[in-house]
C-alpha positions, 0 to 999 in steps of 0.5 A, a space after each residue: 434024850 438029849 434035846 438041843 437047841 441050835 443054829 446052822 446060821 439061820 433061825 434057831 432050831 431044835 433037834 434030838 442029839 443022837 450018835 450014828 456011826 461014831 458021830 453025833 448028829 442032830 435030828 431037827 424037830 418042828 417047833 419047840 418040843 417043850 410045847 409040842 410033841 417030837 415030830 422030825 422034819 427029816 433034816 439031820 446035821 452033824 453036831 460039829 457043823 452047828 452052833 449050840 445055843 442055850 437049850 432054853 430061854 426061860 420066858 419067865 425066870 431063873 431060880 437060884 439056890 444058894 449054899 446047898 452044899 455044906 462044904 460051899 456054905 463052909 467056904 463062904 464063911 457061914 453055916 448052911 441054911 435050914 431051908 433052901 436059900 432062894 434067889 432069882 436071875 432074869 432071863 436076860 442072864 442066860 447065855 449059851 455054851 461057848 458064848 463069851 461072858 463079859 466081865 462087868 466093869 462094875 466088879 473086881 471079883 467074878 467067880 464061877 460056880 458049876 451046878 446042875 439045873 432043872 428045866 421045868 416042863 409044865 405050868 405048876 404050883 405047890 407041887 408035892 415032892 412025890 410029884 416032882 418028876 411029873 413037872 420036870 422036862 429034863 436037866 441041863 448044866 449051869 454056871 452061876 456066875 457071881 460078882 462076889 464083891 457085890 454080893 458082899 456089899 449089896 446085901 441082896 443078890 440081884 446085881 451079883 448074880 443077875 447081870 447079863 451073862 451070869 447064867 450060861 446053860 447047856 449044852 443040851 437038855 437031858 430028859 431021862 436022868 436020875 439027878 440024885 447022885 451025879 458028879 459035878 466037876 468044874 475045870 478052870 483053864 483045864 485044871 479041876 477046881 470043883 468036884 462034888 456029887 448031887 448026892 451031897 446036896 443039903 436039899 435035893 431036886 424034889 425038895 427044891 422044886 416043891 419048895 420053890 413052887 410054894 412061892 412061884 408058879 413055875 412055867 414051862 422053861 423056868 430053870 432051877 439051879 441047885 447049887 454049887 460044891 466047894 471050890 468057887 473062885 476067880 476068873 479073868 479076862 481070857 479064862 475058860 470054865 468047863 462045867 461037867 455034870 455026869 450023864 449031861 455033858 460039858 458046858 464051856 464058857 470064856 470070859 472077856 473084858 468089857 
């Protein structure tokens, strides 16, 4: 099931994305489906007639995982870490599909990183790997936009990966998905620049969720972004980045100068 957050010009609403007679439609539901059962309002709108928003705005945090593909670790000039490499993004980093990402004046080297994102559905702590599915609401697509020069110079990644707009999410949450072997493809201005599969991740989704839950209490709406394949590179004013994850869909971001 695909759960979207959207607007028609009024207050944001949630709905279920379905195909009807060859068109994609959104059946609106009452409230936030992460906190209540799906109850249709009876309102149905065409997907083409709405603006999709970030499918979730984490009330707490976005948790990133670095160097989780061996080929990406190699292109960054180092070995893959033996344990997941964890960092945080604030919820102010989140923007939606199609939203412009402003290139910060503090950086001269901004990179895209296409990733699978895990959306947590219930409060949890110290989750065993075999019970991870119980706490996952669904999956969406992320772009872990990174200020590569600041990542090198700062020594820690708060500014480099946590600046405003650094975490595009979308286009919706897919609640029924096996994340173990999905294609992750990134296109820069229409050209494929990243192509990997989640089966190539060093640490799989159950391992990641269990691992981070040992350090942090996870809350409904928290997001874990799972790492990027090789092929990261720079964006500039006017660049368009499309990140596609098999079984979910495509997240598009445009970049503009400050």
